[in-house]
N, C-alpha and C positions, 0 to 999 in steps of 0.2 A: 593858037596853042591847047593841046587838052594839058591836064594838070595829071600826073601820074609819075609812077617809074618808067624811065626813058629808057631804059639799058645799063650796062655794065660799062664802066669807064676802062677802055683799054684793057690793061691784062690784071689789072688790080683787083679787079669784080667787087668793086666798090658801088653801090648803089646810087643812082641820082634821081632826083625828084625836081622837075621842072614848076619853079615857085612863079614866076612871069617873065614877060619879054623884056629885054635888057633896055628897051628903049621905053619902058613903061616907066623907069624911074629916070627922072631929069638929072644932068649934070648937077652936082652940089646938093643933091635930093636925097630923100629917104621916104621908105614906105615900110609900113607894119604889116604882118601876115600873120593871119592865125591857124596853125595847122594843128594835126593830130599825131602825136608821136605816139608809137608802141614801146613801153617801157621793157624792163629785163623780164617781167613777171607777166608780159604778154597783154597786161592793161593798157588801153586806149587814155592817153592823157593830153591836155592841151600844150603847145608848143607854141608860143608867141615869138616872134623873130622880126627883127629890123634888117632890112637890107639896105646901104647906103651905096650911092654912085659918087665918086670923086668928080673934080673938075678933069683932071687927068683921064678920065674912063676906068678908073678900078673899082672895083665893088667888094665891099665888105659887108659882113652879117654878123649878128650878136642876138645874144637871147634878150627879148626885151624885158630885162626885170634889173634894176637898180641893186647892185651888191649891199646899200646900206638896209634898206627895208623891203627888199623884191618887189616895190612898186613899178608897175611901166613907166618907162621913159617919158612916156608922152602924155600921162595922167594928169589933168587939170588943163593945161594950155593947148593939148593936141600937138605941141610940135616936139621934134625931135631936137632941134639944134639952139644953140646959145643964140642971142640977137645976131652977132654977126656972122653965124653960119661957119665958123671956124672950130666949134666944139659939140659932141652929141651934150646933151644937158638932161638932167631929172627934172622933171616939173613937178616934184613935190617938194624936194630940198635943194633945187640948183646947183647938184653936184654937177661937176664938167669932166667929161671923156675925150681923150685924144681919138681922133676919128680911125686912124688906123692902126691904134694897139687896143684901145678900149680902157685903157687904163685912166683911173681917176686922179686928176691932176688938183682939184680942189672941191671941198666938199666934206660932208662926213664919211664918206667911203676913200678919203684920199689915200692913194697908194694900191687900193684893190682895183679889180679889172672886171668890165661887164666878160660874159661868158661868149666867147667867139664861135661861131659855125662856119663849116668850109662850105664856100661857094664854088661853083667856076661856071662858065658861059659857055653853053654849048650851041651852036647852030641859032644864036640870036636869043634864046633862053638863059635867064638865072637860074642855074640849078644848085639845090642842095644836097651836099655828098655827106655820106658816111650815117645817117640817120635813117631808122625805119619809120617810115610814116603811114598813116592809114589815108586812102586816097578817099575822099568822100564831099563831093559838091554839094551835100546839103548842110553843112556846118555853117553857123552865123559868124559873120562879121564880126568879131569883137571890138576892131577899131573904128566902125562905122560911128557910131558916137561915143567919144574916149573920153568924155568931160566928166567930173566928179557929180555934177547937179544935172536936173533936168527941168527943162523949162515946161509949164503946162500953161495953155492959155484957155481961159473961160469967154466964150461967146455969149454977151447977154441976147435974152429972147426977143 
């Protein structure tokens, strides 16, 4: 699969961007992606999203930002889910969000919701719809080390 604009979706003329292979995310799994979005002023901005796949094989997408304090959901633990995997969870404050709606049901942002992103599956690819992205294969993967701390190992001579 190659990332980039893969075409217009039917007659709606909506650009779609292939994010990953649909099978790259396990059922009841999630994966974070670091993309670059072009804003209204034409500037390139980081666009961090989460793509979730349910056991029923539905895909949901959200901006990876807790409405309480804008922290990544997976900050700290590196996990997106509550221990029983039935809710999305903010790693900083423990807020819990419904998977299919993004609504916070418990925590400091109770009643608020994650910002959804429109996804569709086309020819085995999970695609983002309606967002103007910059295709840049050189960008760093901000989720490769999502912890808040860094371990340093010193080897004696």
